[in-house]
C-alpha positions as CSV (number, residue, x, y, z in Angstrom):
1,M,97.4,214.0,85.4
2,L,99.2,210.9,84.6
3,K,97.3,211.6,81.0
4,K,98.6,215.1,80.8
5,S,102.2,214.4,81.7
6,I,102.8,211.3,78.9
7,L,101.1,213.8,76.1
8,F,103.0,216.9,77.1
9,V,106.2,214.2,76.9
10,F,104.7,213.2,73.8
11,L,104.2,216.4,72.4
12,A,107.6,217.7,73.7
13,F,109.6,214.8,71.8
14,L,107.5,215.1,68.7
15,F,108.1,219.0,68.7
16,Q,112.4,218.3,69.3
17,S,111.9,215.7,66.3
18,I,110.3,218.0,63.7
19,F,112.7,220.5,64.5
20,A,115.7,218.1,64.2
21,Q,115.2,217.2,60.8
22,T,114.5,219.2,58.0
23,K,114.6,218.6,54.0
24,I,116.3,221.1,51.5
25,T,115.5,220.3,47.8
26,G,117.4,221.7,44.5
27,N,116.8,220.8,41.0
28,D,118.4,217.6,40.9
29,F,119.0,216.9,44.5
30,T,117.6,216.7,47.9
31,L,119.7,216.9,51.4
32,T,118.2,215.9,54.5
33,L,119.4,217.0,57.5
34,D,118.9,215.1,60.8
35,K,120.0,216.7,64.2
36,G,122.6,218.1,62.8
37,K,123.8,215.6,60.5
38,I,123.8,215.1,56.7
39,T,121.9,211.8,56.2
40,G,121.0,212.2,52.7
41,I,122.3,213.5,49.6
42,I,119.7,212.3,46.9
43,D,119.2,212.3,43.5
44,I,116.1,213.1,42.7
45,R,115.5,211.4,39.2
46,N,115.8,207.7,40.9
47,N,115.8,208.9,44.6
48,Q,119.1,207.1,45.2
49,N,120.6,208.4,48.4
50,Y,124.4,209.1,48.2
51,V,125.2,209.1,52.2
52,N,125.1,205.9,53.9
53,E,127.7,207.0,57.1
54,P,126.1,210.2,57.8
55,A,128.8,213.4,58.8
56,Y,127.9,216.9,61.0
57,L,127.1,219.5,58.5
58,L,129.4,221.7,60.9
59,S,131.6,220.5,63.8
60,I,133.7,223.5,65.9
61,A,137.0,223.5,67.2
62,V,137.8,225.1,71.0
63,K,141.7,225.1,70.8
64,N,142.7,221.6,70.6
65,E,138.9,220.2,71.0
66,R,136.9,218.9,68.4
67,L,132.6,219.4,69.2
68,Y,129.8,218.0,67.8
69,P,126.5,219.5,67.8
70,Q,124.1,217.7,71.0
71,S,120.9,219.4,69.1
72,M,119.1,221.2,66.5
73,Q,116.9,223.3,65.6
74,V,115.5,224.7,62.1
75,S,113.2,228.0,61.8
76,D,113.2,230.3,59.3
77,N,115.8,229.3,57.0
78,I,118.1,229.4,60.3
79,I,119.9,226.4,61.9
80,T,120.5,226.4,64.9
81,L,123.4,223.8,66.8
82,V,123.9,223.6,70.4
83,F,127.1,222.2,71.1
84,P,128.9,221.3,74.3
85,K,129.7,224.0,76.5
86,N,126.6,226.1,75.9
87,I,128.2,226.8,72.4
88,K,125.7,227.6,70.2
89,V,126.0,228.1,66.3
90,K,123.4,229.8,64.0
91,I,124.0,229.2,59.5
92,R,121.1,230.4,57.4
93,Y,120.4,228.2,54.6
94,L,119.3,229.1,51.0
95,N,118.0,226.6,48.6
96,K,118.7,228.1,45.1
97,P,117.8,226.0,41.8
98,S,121.5,225.3,41.1
99,H,123.0,224.6,44.7
100,I,122.2,225.0,48.5
101,T,123.9,227.7,50.7
102,F,124.9,227.7,54.3
103,E,126.7,230.6,56.1
104,V,127.6,230.9,59.8
105,E,125.4,233.9,61.0
106,D,126.5,234.2,64.5
107,V,128.5,232.3,66.8
108,Q,127.8,232.6,70.9
109,P,129.6,233.1,73.4
110,K,132.2,234.9,71.5
111,N,135.7,234.8,71.3
112,V,135.6,230.8,72.2
113,V,135.4,229.1,69.2
114,T,138.7,228.6,67.2
115,G,137.4,226.6,64.3
116,V,134.4,225.7,62.1
117,I,134.4,222.8,59.7
118,W,132.1,221.8,57.5
119,N,131.9,218.1,56.8
120,I,130.0,215.7,54.0
121,N,130.5,212.1,53.4
122,T,129.6,210.2,50.0
123,T,129.2,206.9,49.2
124,I,131.2,208.1,45.6
125,S,134.6,206.8,45.0
126,E,135.1,206.7,41.3
127,T,136.8,210.2,40.3
128,I,137.9,212.6,43.3
129,G,138.4,216.2,42.6
130,E,140.3,217.1,45.4
131,C,140.8,220.4,44.4
132,V,138.0,221.9,43.0
133,G,135.8,219.4,46.0
134,V,133.6,217.5,43.5
135,V,133.3,213.3,43.6
136,R,131.3,211.6,41.0
137,N,130.9,208.8,39.3
138,Q,129.1,207.7,36.0
139,D,125.3,208.7,37.6
140,F,125.6,211.7,39.6
141,A,128.0,214.3,41.1
142,I,128.3,216.1,44.6
143,G,130.1,219.0,45.4
144,I,131.0,221.4,47.7
145,Q,132.4,225.0,47.2
146,A,134.1,227.7,49.6
147,L,132.0,230.4,48.7
148,N,134.6,233.2,50.3
149,A,138.8,233.5,50.9
150,K,138.1,233.0,54.4
151,T,136.5,229.7,54.1
152,T,139.2,227.1,52.7
153,G,138.3,224.3,50.7
154,G,140.5,221.4,52.6
155,I,140.7,219.0,55.6
156,Y,141.5,220.7,58.7
157,Q,144.4,219.8,60.0
158,N,146.6,222.8,61.7
159,D,146.3,225.9,63.3
160,D,147.3,227.8,60.0
161,G,144.6,226.5,58.1
162,F,147.3,224.8,55.7
163,T,146.0,221.7,53.4
164,G,148.7,220.5,51.1
165,E,150.3,221.3,47.9
166,R,147.5,220.1,45.7
167,G,144.2,220.2,47.8
168,N,142.0,217.9,49.8
169,T,138.7,219.3,49.5
170,A,137.6,216.0,48.5
171,V,139.2,212.7,49.7
172,K,138.3,209.0,49.0
173,T,137.6,207.0,52.2
174,E,136.7,203.5,53.3
175,T,133.2,203.9,52.3
176,G,133.3,206.5,49.8
177,S,134.3,210.1,50.0
178,R,134.7,213.5,51.9
179,L,134.3,216.7,51.3
180,E,135.5,219.4,53.8
181,A,136.0,223.0,54.2
182,F,136.5,225.6,57.2
183,S,137.3,228.7,58.4
184,L,139.5,229.6,61.7
185,D,139.4,232.4,63.9
186,R,142.3,234.7,62.7
187,S,141.2,238.1,65.0
188,V,143.6,237.0,67.8
189,E,147.1,237.0,68.2
190,R,148.5,233.2,68.0
191,K,151.3,231.0,68.1
192,L,151.5,228.8,65.4
193,N,153.9,225.8,63.8
194,V,153.8,227.8,60.1
195,W,154.6,227.0,56.6
196,N,154.0,223.0,57.0
197,E,154.7,222.3,53.7
198,Y,157.1,219.0,54.2
199,G,157.1,219.1,57.8
200,V,157.2,222.5,60.2
201,H,159.5,225.4,58.7
202,F,159.1,227.5,61.9
203,P,157.8,226.3,64.9
204,N,155.9,228.3,67.5
205,M,155.5,231.8,65.6
206,P,154.0,234.8,66.4
207,V,151.3,235.6,64.2
208,P,149.6,239.0,64.6
209,P,145.9,239.2,64.5
210,I,143.6,240.2,61.7
211,K,141.2,242.4,63.0
212,G,137.7,241.1,62.7
213,E,138.4,237.8,61.1
214,T,136.4,235.2,63.0
215,T,134.3,232.3,61.8
216,V,131.1,234.2,61.3
217,G,130.6,234.6,57.6
218,S,132.4,231.1,56.8
219,K,129.8,230.2,54.0
220,I,129.9,226.8,51.5
221,A,127.5,226.0,48.9
222,V,126.5,221.9,48.6
223,F,125.3,220.7,44.7
224,G,124.0,217.3,43.5
225,C,123.5,217.2,39.8
226,P,124.3,214.1,36.8
227,P,127.6,214.4,36.4
228,A,127.6,216.0,33.1
229,K,126.2,219.1,34.3
230,A,128.6,219.4,37.2
231,L,131.2,222.2,35.5
232,N,128.2,224.3,34.3
233,C,126.3,224.1,37.7
234,I,130.1,225.4,39.0
235,G,129.3,228.4,36.9
236,E,126.2,229.0,37.9
237,I,127.6,229.3,41.7
238,E,130.1,231.5,40.6
239,A,127.6,233.9,38.8
240,A,125.2,233.6,41.7
241,E,127.4,233.9,44.7
242,G,129.8,236.6,43.3
243,L,132.7,234.3,43.1
244,P,135.5,235.1,40.5
245,H,133.7,234.4,36.7
246,I,136.5,234.4,34.2
247,M,135.6,235.4,30.8
248,L,137.8,234.8,28.0
249,N,137.0,235.9,24.7
250,G,133.2,235.7,25.4
251,K,133.6,232.3,26.7
252,W,134.0,231.0,30.4
253,I,137.4,230.3,30.9
254,K,137.2,226.7,32.4
255,K,135.5,226.2,28.8
256,S,137.8,227.9,26.8
257,L,139.9,225.7,24.3
258,E,141.8,229.2,24.0
259,V,143.4,228.4,27.0
260,R,145.5,225.6,25.8
261,I,147.6,227.6,23.2
262,P,150.9,227.4,24.0
263,Y,152.9,230.5,25.2
264,M,156.6,231.4,24.9
265,I,158.7,232.4,27.8
266,T,161.9,234.1,26.4
267,G,164.0,237.2,28.2
268,F,162.7,239.8,26.4
269,N,163.9,243.3,26.1
270,E,163.3,246.6,24.7
271,E,165.5,246.0,22.1
272,N,165.2,242.0,20.9
273,F,161.4,242.3,21.2
274,D,160.5,242.9,17.6
275,E,162.3,240.0,16.4
276,L,161.1,237.6,19.5
277,L,157.5,238.5,18.8
278,S,157.6,237.7,15.0
279,W,158.7,234.3,16.2
280,A,156.2,234.0,18.6
281,E,153.6,235.1,15.8
282,A,155.2,232.3,13.1
283,G,154.7,229.8,16.5
284,G,150.7,230.7,16.8
285,F,151.5,231.2,20.2
286,S,149.3,232.9,22.6
287,G,151.7,235.6,24.2
288,I,155.6,236.2,25.1
289,Y,156.1,235.9,28.6
290,Q,159.3,237.8,29.8
291,D,160.9,235.0,32.6
292,H,163.1,237.7,34.4
293,P,162.1,241.2,34.1
294,F,162.8,243.2,37.8
295,E,165.4,244.1,39.5
296,T,163.8,243.6,42.7
297,W,160.4,242.0,44.2
298,G,158.4,243.6,46.3
299,H,158.1,246.7,44.4
300,F,158.7,245.1,41.0
301,K,162.0,247.7,39.7
302,L,162.5,246.6,36.0
303,S,165.7,245.3,35.0
304,S,167.8,248.7,33.7
305,K,169.2,246.5,31.2
306,A,166.4,245.2,29.4
307,F,163.7,248.0,29.9
308,P,166.2,251.2,29.8
309,N,162.6,252.7,29.7
310,G,161.8,251.4,33.0
311,R,158.0,250.3,32.8
312,A,157.3,253.2,29.5
313,G,159.7,250.8,28.1
314,F,157.9,247.4,29.0
315,K,154.6,249.1,27.6
316,Q,155.5,249.7,24.7
317,C,156.2,245.9,24.2
318,A,153.2,245.1,25.4
319,D,151.1,247.5,23.0
320,K,153.1,246.0,20.0
321,A,152.0,242.6,21.3
322,H,148.4,243.2,22.1
323,A,148.2,244.8,18.2
324,K,149.0,241.5,16.9
325,G,146.5,239.7,19.5
326,L,149.1,238.7,21.9
327,R,149.4,238.6,25.5
328,I,152.3,239.7,27.5
329,G,153.6,238.0,30.4
330,A,155.7,239.1,33.4
331,H,157.2,236.5,36.1
332,T,158.2,237.1,39.7
333,L,157.9,234.8,42.8
334,T,154.8,235.9,44.4
335,T,155.6,237.6,47.6
336,F,159.0,236.9,48.1
337,L,161.4,240.2,48.4
338,T,164.6,240.7,47.2
339,P,167.1,242.2,49.7
340,N,167.2,245.1,47.4
341,D,164.2,245.8,47.7
342,A,163.0,249.3,48.9
343,F,161.0,247.0,51.1
344,I,164.5,245.8,53.2
345,T,166.8,248.9,52.3
346,P,167.6,251.2,53.7
347,V,165.0,251.2,56.3
348,P,163.4,247.9,56.7
349,D,160.0,247.4,56.9
350,R,158.5,247.0,60.6
351,R,155.9,244.2,58.8
352,L,158.4,241.9,57.4
353,A,157.7,238.5,58.5
354,V,159.5,237.3,62.0
355,T,159.7,233.7,63.3
356,G,160.5,235.0,66.7
357,S,162.1,237.3,68.5
358,S,164.3,238.1,71.8
359,V,165.5,240.5,73.7
360,L,169.0,242.7,74.0
361,K,170.6,241.7,76.9
362,A,173.5,244.3,76.5
363,N,173.8,247.7,75.0
364,I,176.0,247.5,72.0
365,D,177.4,250.0,69.6
366,E,177.4,249.9,65.8
367,K,180.6,248.1,65.7
368,I,180.3,244.9,68.2
369,T,179.9,241.8,66.0
370,D,178.9,239.3,68.7
371,I,175.5,240.7,70.2
372,R,174.0,239.0,73.5
373,V,170.4,238.0,73.9
374,E,168.2,236.6,76.3
375,D,167.6,233.3,74.5
376,T,168.3,231.6,71.2
377,T,165.1,229.5,70.5
378,Y,164.3,231.6,67.4
379,F,168.1,232.0,66.2
380,A,169.6,228.7,66.6
381,P,167.6,226.3,63.6
382,M,169.5,226.8,60.6
383,Q,167.7,224.4,58.6
384,Y,165.4,227.0,57.2
385,N,167.3,230.2,58.0
386,A,169.7,230.9,54.7
387,L,170.2,234.3,55.8
388,K,170.3,234.4,59.6
389,T,169.3,237.9,59.6
390,V,167.7,239.8,62.9
391,R,166.2,243.5,62.8
392,I,167.2,245.9,65.7
393,G,165.3,249.3,65.1
394,D,166.3,250.0,61.6
395,E,169.2,247.9,61.5
396,L,169.4,244.5,59.8
397,I,172.3,242.3,60.8
398,Q,173.7,238.8,60.0
399,Y,175.1,236.7,62.4
400,S,177.1,233.2,61.5
401,S,176.0,231.2,64.3
402,V,174.9,231.5,68.5
403,S,176.3,230.6,71.0
404,A,175.4,227.1,72.5
405,S,175.4,228.0,76.2
406,Q,175.1,231.2,78.2
407,P,175.7,233.7,78.0
408,F,173.9,233.5,74.6
409,K,175.1,235.3,71.8
410,L,174.8,236.3,68.1
411,L,178.1,235.8,66.8
412,N,180.4,236.8,64.2
413,C,177.8,239.0,62.6
414,T,177.7,241.5,59.9
415,R,176.4,245.0,61.1
416,G,174.5,247.2,58.8
417,A,173.5,244.3,56.4
418,F,171.7,245.0,53.2
419,G,172.3,248.4,53.0
420,T,170.6,249.5,56.4
421,K,172.6,251.7,59.1
422,A,174.8,250.0,61.8
423,T,173.7,252.5,64.8
424,P,173.7,251.5,68.9
425,H,171.0,249.9,70.7
426,T,170.2,249.6,74.2
427,Q,169.4,246.8,76.6
428,G,165.8,245.4,76.3
429,E,165.4,246.3,73.0
430,T,163.7,243.6,70.6
431,V,165.8,241.5,68.3
432,S,163.2,239.7,66.0
433,K,164.4,236.8,63.5
434,L,163.3,237.3,60.0
435,L,161.7,234.8,58.0
436,D,163.9,234.0,54.6
437,Y,164.2,231.4,52.3
438,P,167.1,229.8,50.6
439,Y,166.5,232.0,47.4
440,E,168.1,234.4,49.5
441,V,164.8,236.6,50.0
442,F,162.6,237.8,52.9
443,F,158.6,237.9,53.6
444,P,156.1,240.1,54.7
445,N,153.6,239.6,57.1
446,F,150.1,239.6,56.2
447,D,149.6,243.3,56.5
448,M,152.6,244.3,54.3
449,Q,151.7,241.3,51.7
450,H,148.3,243.7,50.8
451,D,151.0,246.3,49.9
452,V,153.0,244.0,47.5
453,A,149.6,242.6,46.0
454,S,149.0,246.3,45.6
455,N,152.7,247.4,43.6
456,L,151.8,244.0,41.5
457,A,148.6,245.6,40.8
458,A,150.3,249.1,40.0
459,F,152.8,247.7,37.9
460,L,150.2,245.6,35.6
461,N,148.0,248.6,35.3
462,E,151.1,250.6,34.1
463,T,152.4,248.5,31.8
464,G,149.4,246.2,30.3
465,V,151.1,243.3,31.1
466,D,147.8,240.8,30.9
467,H,149.6,237.1,31.6
468,I,150.9,236.5,35.5
469,D,151.9,233.0,37.5
470,F,151.7,233.0,41.1
471,D,154.5,231.1,41.2
472,G,156.5,230.8,44.6
473,H,152.6,231.0,45.6
474,E,153.8,229.0,48.8
475,G,155.3,232.5,49.6
476,C,152.4,233.3,51.3
477,Y,152.5,230.7,54.1
478,A,155.2,233.0,55.5
479,T,152.1,235.1,57.1
480,G,151.1,232.2,59.0
481,Q,147.6,232.1,57.8
482,G,147.4,228.9,55.4
483,E,145.6,228.9,52.4
484,Y,143.6,231.9,53.9
485,G,146.8,233.9,52.9
486,M,147.4,232.6,49.5
487,E,143.9,233.0,48.5
488,Q,143.8,236.8,49.9
489,Y,147.0,237.6,47.8
490,V,145.4,236.5,44.7
491,L,142.0,238.7,45.4
492,D,144.2,241.2,46.3
493,V,146.3,241.6,43.1
494,M,143.1,241.0,40.8
495,S,140.6,243.0,42.3
496,Q,143.2,246.0,41.9
497,T,144.5,245.1,38.3
498,K,141.9,247.2,35.8
499,H,141.9,244.3,32.7
500,F,141.9,240.3,32.4
501,V,145.0,238.6,33.8
502,F,145.6,235.2,32.1
503,N,147.3,233.2,35.4
504,G,148.8,230.1,37.0
505,S,150.3,229.4,40.1
506,S,152.8,227.1,41.7
507,R,150.1,225.6,43.7
508,A,146.5,224.4,43.7
509,K,144.0,225.5,45.7
510,H,140.5,225.5,45.9
511,F,139.1,228.7,46.2
512,Y,141.8,230.3,43.4
513,W,140.5,227.8,41.4
514,H,137.7,230.3,40.2
515,S,140.5,232.9,39.3
516,A,143.2,230.5,37.5
517,S,143.3,230.5,33.9
518,Y,145.5,227.5,33.7
519,L,147.7,225.2,36.1
520,N,151.0,224.4,34.0
521,W,153.6,222.4,35.7
522,G,156.6,220.8,34.8
523,E,159.9,222.2,33.9
524,P,162.7,221.3,31.4
525,W,165.8,221.5,33.1
526,Y,166.3,217.7,34.6
527,G,167.3,216.2,31.5
528,G,166.6,216.1,27.3
529,F,163.8,217.1,25.5
530,R,161.7,214.0,26.3
531,E,163.1,213.0,29.5
532,S,162.8,215.7,31.7
533,Q,159.7,215.1,34.1
534,N,158.5,213.2,31.8
535,D,156.6,210.8,34.2
536,Y,155.1,213.5,36.2
537,R,154.1,215.8,33.1
538,I,151.9,212.8,32.4
539,N,150.5,211.9,35.3
540,N,149.3,215.6,35.8
541,Q,146.9,214.6,33.0
542,A,144.6,213.0,35.4
543,Y,144.8,215.5,37.8
544,Y,143.7,218.3,35.7
545,E,140.9,216.2,34.3
546,R,139.3,215.1,37.5
547,N,139.6,218.7,38.5
548,Y,138.0,220.2,35.4
549,L,141.3,222.6,34.8
550,P,142.6,222.3,31.2
551,N,145.4,220.0,30.3
552,M,149.1,222.0,30.1
553,L,152.1,219.9,29.4
554,G,154.6,222.2,31.6
555,W,157.9,223.8,30.0
556,F,159.7,222.2,27.0
557,L,163.2,224.4,26.5
558,L,164.2,224.7,22.7
559,T,167.8,224.7,21.8
560,P,170.0,225.1,19.2
561,T,169.7,221.2,18.7
562,T,166.0,220.7,19.5
563,S,164.9,218.8,16.0
564,V,161.5,218.2,14.4
565,D,161.3,215.0,15.8
566,D,161.0,216.6,19.0
567,I,158.9,218.9,18.2
568,N,156.5,216.2,16.5
569,W,157.0,213.9,19.6
570,M,156.0,217.0,21.6
571,M,152.9,217.8,19.9
572,A,151.5,214.7,19.4
573,R,151.0,214.8,23.3
574,A,149.5,217.9,23.2
575,A,147.3,216.8,20.7
576,G,146.8,213.4,22.5
577,Y,145.6,215.4,25.5
578,N,144.1,218.8,24.2
579,A,146.6,220.2,25.7
580,G,148.8,223.7,26.4
581,F,152.4,224.3,27.2
582,A,155.2,226.8,27.6
583,F,157.8,227.0,25.2
584,V,160.8,228.3,26.6
585,T,163.6,229.5,24.4
586,R,166.2,232.7,24.0
587,L,166.9,234.7,20.8
588,D,170.4,233.4,20.3
589,A,169.0,229.6,20.9
590,I,166.6,230.3,17.9
591,K,169.0,231.8,15.6
592,M,171.5,229.2,16.4
593,N,169.2,225.9,15.3
594,P,169.0,225.8,11.7
595,N,165.6,224.3,11.9
596,S,163.9,227.0,13.9
597,P,161.4,228.2,10.6
598,E,160.1,224.2,10.7
599,L,159.9,224.1,14.3
600,F,158.2,227.0,14.5
601,A,155.9,226.4,11.8
602,L,155.4,222.8,13.0
603,V,154.1,224.0,16.3
604,K,151.8,226.5,14.9
605,L,150.3,223.6,12.3
606,W,149.7,221.0,15.9
607,S,148.2,224.3,17.6
608,S,145.8,225.0,15.0
609,A,144.9,221.1,14.4
610,I,144.2,221.1,18.5
611,Q,142.1,224.3,18.4
612,N,140.2,222.9,15.3
613,Q,139.5,219.8,17.4
614,I,140.4,217.4,14.1
615,F,141.6,214.4,16.4
616,T,139.4,211.8,16.8
617,D,138.9,210.1,19.8
618,E,140.7,206.7,18.4
619,Q,143.5,209.3,17.0
620,R,144.0,211.0,20.4
621,T,144.5,207.6,22.3
622,A,147.4,207.0,19.8
623,L,148.6,210.4,20.1
624,K,148.3,209.8,24.5
625,N,150.9,207.3,24.0
626,V,154.7,208.7,24.8
627,N,156.2,206.0,23.1
628,N,153.9,206.7,19.7
629,E,155.3,209.3,17.0
630,F,153.9,210.8,14.7
631,H,154.0,213.4,11.2
632,L,151.1,215.9,10.8
633,E,150.8,217.5,7.6
634,K,148.2,220.3,6.2
635,V,146.8,219.8,2.4
636,N,144.6,221.3,0.5
637,N,143.1,222.6,4.2
638,Q,143.1,219.1,5.2
639,Y,145.0,217.8,8.3
640,H,146.7,214.2,7.8
641,L,148.3,212.3,10.6
642,Y,150.7,209.7,9.5
643,P,152.0,207.2,12.7
644,F,155.7,205.9,12.8
645,T,156.0,202.5,13.5
646,K,159.2,201.9,15.6
647,Y,161.6,198.3,15.7
648,D,163.2,198.0,18.9
649,F,165.7,195.7,19.5
650,E,168.2,195.4,23.0
651,H,171.9,194.6,22.4
652,A,173.1,193.7,26.2
653,F,176.2,192.4,27.6
654,K,176.7,188.6,27.4
655,R,178.7,186.3,29.4
656,L,180.0,183.5,27.0
657,Q,182.8,181.3,26.3
658,P,186.0,182.5,24.9
659,G,185.6,182.8,21.3
660,E,181.9,182.4,21.1
661,P,180.4,185.4,19.2
662,T,178.9,188.5,21.1
663,F,177.0,190.0,18.7
664,S,173.2,190.0,18.8
665,L,170.8,189.2,15.6
666,F,167.8,191.3,14.7
667,N,165.0,190.8,11.9
668,F,162.7,193.0,10.8
669,N,160.3,193.7,8.2
670,N,159.6,197.2,7.0
671,K,155.8,197.1,5.2
672,E,155.6,200.7,4.6
673,K,157.0,202.0,1.3
674,E,160.7,203.5,0.7
675,Q,161.8,206.5,3.0
676,A,164.7,208.0,4.3
677,F,166.3,205.9,6.8
678,K,166.4,207.2,10.4
679,M,167.7,204.7,13.5
680,T,168.8,205.9,16.6
681,I,170.8,204.3,19.9
682,Y,170.1,204.6,23.6
683,I,173.0,203.7,25.6
684,S,171.5,202.6,29.0
685,G,173.2,201.6,32.3
686,E,175.2,202.9,35.5
687,K,176.0,206.5,35.6
688,G,179.7,206.7,35.0
689,N,179.6,203.2,32.7
690,T,180.8,203.6,28.8
691,V,180.4,201.5,25.7
692,E,182.9,201.5,23.2
693,N,183.9,199.8,19.4
694,I,179.9,200.1,18.5
695,S,179.3,198.4,15.4
696,L,176.4,197.8,13.5
697,D,175.7,195.7,10.2
698,L,172.3,196.3,7.8
699,D,171.3,193.2,5.8
700,N,175.2,192.1,6.1
701,K,176.8,195.7,5.4
702,N,178.7,197.2,7.7
703,I,177.0,201.0,8.2
704,I,178.5,202.0,11.4
705,T,181.8,201.6,13.1
706,L,182.4,203.9,16.9
707,P,185.9,203.2,18.4
708,E,184.6,205.9,20.8
709,A,183.8,205.5,24.4
710,Y,180.0,207.1,25.0
711,P,178.7,207.0,28.7
712,S,175.3,205.8,29.5
713,G,172.5,208.3,28.9
714,T,173.8,208.8,25.3
715,T,171.8,209.3,22.6
716,L,173.0,208.4,19.0
717,L,171.2,209.7,15.9
718,F,171.7,208.4,12.5
719,S,170.0,210.4,9.5
720,N,170.6,211.8,6.4
721,Q,174.1,209.8,6.4
722,K,175.2,212.2,9.5
723,L,175.9,211.2,12.8
724,K,174.6,213.4,15.8
725,V,175.6,212.3,19.5
726,Y,173.6,214.1,22.7
727,N,174.3,213.6,25.9
728,N,172.2,213.1,28.9
729,K,171.1,216.6,29.1
730,G,169.5,216.6,26.0
731,A,172.5,218.7,24.4
732,L,174.3,218.6,21.0
733,V,177.9,217.4,22.0
734,A,179.2,215.8,18.6
735,E,178.1,215.6,14.7
736,K,180.2,213.6,12.1
737,D,179.2,212.2,8.4
738,M,178.8,209.0,8.1
739,P,178.6,207.9,4.4
740,N,178.4,203.9,4.9
741,L,174.6,205.3,6.2
742,P,171.9,203.9,3.5
743,K,169.8,207.3,2.5
744,T,166.6,204.7,2.9
745,L,165.4,202.3,3.9
746,T,163.8,199.7,1.6
747,T,160.0,197.8,1.9
748,E,161.5,194.5,2.6
749,Q,162.7,192.1,5.3
750,H,165.8,193.1,7.0
751,T,168.6,191.9,8.8
752,L,170.7,193.9,11.8
753,K,173.5,192.9,13.8
754,S,175.2,195.1,16.5
755,N,178.0,194.3,18.7
756,A,179.6,196.3,21.2
757,K,182.1,196.5,24.7
758,F,180.6,197.3,27.8
759,S,182.6,198.8,30.5
760,E,179.9,196.7,32.9
761,E,177.5,194.3,32.7
762,D,174.2,196.4,33.2
763,M,175.1,198.3,29.6
764,R,172.7,198.1,27.0
765,L,172.3,199.5,23.2
766,K,168.8,200.4,22.7
767,I,168.1,200.7,19.3
768,S,165.2,201.9,17.3
769,V,164.6,201.7,13.6
770,K,161.6,204.6,12.5
771,V,160.0,204.0,9.5
772,M,156.7,206.3,8.7
773,G,153.9,204.5,8.3
774,K,150.0,205.0,6.2
775,E,148.2,207.5,7.3
776,L,146.0,207.4,10.5
777,K,142.2,208.2,10.1
């Protein structure tokens, strides 16, 4: 009997061990599981294992508690994980040539698990694609892909499913990296901290349930391959799993250089469209994008002033653009609802997002302006409360403040706000606080969000618009559904639109990555052409590259004073990074700039060179440097790139003995050919400080005398025997003839002497003489 018992225990142990371990193999890797943990992701070429700290394939959340598997069984492609509290999760896996899929098929008991979390640990830390969910080194890449919108790529950290502005599907760890995705049970009504970006916006907000939206069906793909194959592998996953796989003129958009052709953003209308379209053609732009076409957001009513013929008029513009092979765009802010939209006025939709509610404590007629409520928990916070608006029945009411103690009241109310009708209300009626935003807009809940998406899709279908941005994409957080709300909005719009729509977003999201044409971040409103968010634009390039996104430089503003040098500077950066950008302008600015034909021709020239991939790796390295400047020519169908040598000097405040000279003396040698004289002086220092009495001698000849006072941030540009003065925003503020300036700079040794009177010791004159050099091969 004893021997039989021992044999029984041994066999039971062996049986459990067999069913506690499994290997799943694809073309390039093997994944091993042991008792619920991923113990290996192995490169089959060399048997290299990239897991040394095993993580559970799946863990679960039960309210605020994280639970891990106690045992695992595998049979017929079904992994059964058993958790504490007698919870069982069945996962179906399929191994395919490029990847392995895992899908939650059943969770028992029902209505207990609030979230499921997929997790992979690797030893790879060199390149972390935080949005796309891929980590790689020089030998191997490992990736996780969420295979539906309900599966959020990112770190599970809160109950609405917010993960962060730019993604954390892959993150660096002390031992390598972690890849994570999760799904939440959204089928029950919940109270959550909502819109968790830069701190909680709306605490304890009631979030309506989404019928049938549980953790069942959460699905991921896992892959491992040589890094050169990783992007193609994602494309294969898209095709195999029915994900968005966007083609642009016959090529997968993630591998298309055409995405990087710049586009023009402007305020076109029915009257000026033809003229602006001709400028878009002159610049070789991929499309023309209307930056503020709508009178309302929600139902997307067009501006009657710009488009008196409504959508028919916009469609005529679209048809003209398409006839010339250009896209046409229209800008809106995703789910932002303007108060003049039909969702708000004259009868507000009952599905507007609500941060919370109370009840009336007394009857009110249509004239009462101090309104008693049971409590002011949701009404008192003012930080994220721009419009201070409540809904009672079909009336919107704005209040100025709330009483600090009982009896609680909404004070100094405006009745019948936003064109609604002031009516009597009875004690006990619900008083709902509408969710709003500093742009003075409201938002839909998740159910109503579908209608907003349908309205946008209808506009796109009716007009033929084929370029939009999901700008203000974060507005979908107002639903309380975190990243899921954002992902679902894009799917709703795209699935209902009957043609390809080129699109970007204000936020980077893992599942949206498949639908995105580009992400184009960097705004022109904060400084001059070269200064506005310059570091931010350049830093973005590394983000795009590690996440397999096309390089984009953001928006650049063409003004009446934008120069040839400005365009060459911008286009050199575009060439260095193979990057696109948006060119923002107005027809008046184009007409006022005397150099516009040359500027647009330069954009077209450089863009053509980028598309033709004429730049060498060495050239692109030089072109990326923001301190380098270049000139590009095309002669006999051949491109020629010329660098500029800059001689930079700095004249600073000097504390000297009385009578001691305060000038600075510099020497430089122009080793290039004789050419037009160009010099720039940038005035550096604390805001409000000034410099005056600037003088410069070149080769012992006085060429500049400027008695005027100039504030810090000013740029002085000297060329063609003229001075142009630009303020700290890059706007031209003065221009004067300078007959003493030399027309050319000769090939020889030169001496430059500078002097000035500074208001404060921190002031500097940063002087730069620019000389075009020999062609860079």
